[in-house]
LUMDRENTI-871260 format. One record per residue (C-alpha): x, y, z; residue in one letter. Coordinates in steps of 0.25 Angstrom, whole numbers, padded with zeros to 4 digits, always signed. Example, Ala and Ser with C-alpha at 12.3 -4.5 7.8 and 13.67 -1.06 7.14 Angstrom:
2
+0049-0018+0031a+0055-0004+0029s
END
This chain:
195
+0375+0397+0423l+0386+0390+0432l+0383+0391+0447a+0378+0406+0444s+0392+0409+0441k+0394+0408+0427k+0383+0409+0414t+0387+0402+0402i+0381+0408+0388k+0381+0399+0377f+0386+0407+0364i+0386+0397+0352d+0391+0383+0346f+0403+0381+0338d+0401+0370+0328f+0410+0373+0316p+0408+0366+0303p+0418+0356+0305e+0413+0351+0317e+0398+0350+0310m+0404+0341+0299a+0410+0332+0309k+0396+0331+0316m+0389+0328+0303r+0400+0317+0301a+0398+0311+0314q+0411+0314+0319e+0415+0321+0333a+0412+0336+0332f+0415+0347+0341r+0404+0359+0345v+0408+0370+0353k+0398+0380+0361a+0402+0394+0365r+0398+0400+0379v+0401+0412+0388e+0402+0410+0403v+0398+0423+0411f+0400+0425+0425d+0386+0425+0433g+0373+0426+0426a+0375+0438+0418d+0379+0436+0403t+0377+0450+0398s+0389+0454+0406h+0404+0450+0408g+0415+0443+0400n+0411+0429+0397p+0420+0419+0395e+0418+0411+0382l+0419+0395+0382l+0419+0386+0371e+0412+0372+0376l+0413+0360+0365s+0408+0347+0364v+0413+0336+0354t+0402+0326+0350r+0402+0314+0340n+0388+0311+0335l+0393+0296+0330a+0396+0292+0344t+0387+0301+0353g+0400+0307+0361e+0401+0320+0366a+0413+0327+0373h+0412+0340+0380q+0423+0348+0383e+0424+0354+0396d+0426+0369+0397v+0430+0375+0411v+0425+0389+0412i+0436+0399+0416p+0439+0403+0430n+0429+0393+0435t+0427+0378+0438s+0415+0376+0429y+0417+0366+0418h+0407+0367+0405l+0404+0356+0395q+0395+0358+0383l+0385+0348+0385a+0374+0349+0374e+0372+0357+0362l+0358+0361+0356h+0362+0370+0344p+0351+0377+0336d+0356+0377+0321l+0345+0387+0317s+0348+0398+0328d+0361+0396+0335r+0357+0405+0346s+0347+0396+0351k+0358+0384+0352s+0360+0378+0367k+0371+0371+0373i+0371+0363+0386i+0382+0364+0395l+0388+0354+0406a+0395+0361+0417s+0402+0357+0430f+0409+0364+0441d+0422+0357+0444k+0423+0362+0458d+0410+0356+0461n+0409+0344+0454m+0396+0336+0456p+0397+0322+0463p+0401+0310+0454p+0388+0303+0450a+0386+0290+0458k+0383+0277+0452d+0369+0274+0452a+0360+0263+0446i+0348+0267+0440t+0336+0257+0440v+0322+0258+0434e+0310+0250+0439a+0299+0248+0430f+0285+0243+0435i+0278+0235+0424k+0265+0231+0430p+0261+0221+0420y+0276+0213+0420i+0268+0203+0428n+0259+0199+0417l+0272+0196+0409v+0276+0187+0420w+0263+0180+0421g+0263+0177+0406g+0276+0171+0406i+0273+0163+0417l+0260+0158+0410i+0268+0155+0397v+0278+0147+0406v+0268+0140+0412l+0261+0136+0400g+0274+0131+0393f+0275+0121+0405y+0261+0117+0405l+0263+0114+0389a+0275+0106+0391v+0268+0097+0403i+0257+0095+0393r+0265+0091+0381r+0272+0081+0390r+0260+0075+0395k+0253+0074+0380e+0267+0068+0376a+0268+0057+0387l+0253+0054+0384v+0257+0053+0369a+0269+0044+0371i+0260+0036+0380g+0250+0034+0369r+0262+0030+0359a+0266+0019+0368e+0253+0013+0370k+0251+0013+0354s+0265+0007+0353y+0262-0004+0363e+0248-0007+0356k+0255-0008+0343l+0265-0018+0348l+0254-0026+0353a+0247-0027+0339l+0261-0031+0333r+0260-0045+0328v+0272-0054+0325t+0269-0061+0312t+0278-0065+0299d+0277-0059+0286d+0268-0068+0280l+0258-0067+0290k+0248-0055+0292e+0248-0049+0305p+0237-0049+0313i+0230-0035+0312v+0222-0029+0324s+0210-0021+0321e+0219-0008+0324r+0230-0010+0316s+0231-0006+0303p+0232-0016+0292k+0246-0013+0287v+0254-0023+0279p+0264-0030+0288l+0278-0025+0283k+0272-0011+0286a+0268-0015+0299r+0281-0021+0304r+0288-0008+0298r+0279+0000+0306d+0280-0008+0319l+0295-0008+0318r+0297+0007+0317s
END
């Protein structure tokens, strides 16, 4: 019913076998719907005007093109928006029409930004966990640095002790061996000290 002036009655679909073959081949196909337009709300009397609405669809690309049909002697435009065919009982098939009045066009849509805000009550636990992980990483770095400095200090002291124990002798004499130093042949000992 268009503004209580016209009543539209759906008759049937026109979907020939050639168009059905195109649909199965994933090509663009055209479906037509026949409708009758009556003056007023009563569809039992009067001479209806027969209109043929069509839509061209391509299942491969998802595109659809609705053809615009003007109801004669009016400013109303009709388009076939959706099809709901019932293949078992064609009388139960339905269509959805899009219509507009060219003389009374709706105002153009304004640009709008839609923002959705979500409240996540446990997000603070996630941030707290990240903070603990970062803090633990820096504490581990500081601890490992201190341990490395202590180990370097011990190594330097050991090296100084080793230099203090070194005794210069010629090849014929046996070096003085302290109680702590192992009894290693002189040539092997000199190689160790040089490296």
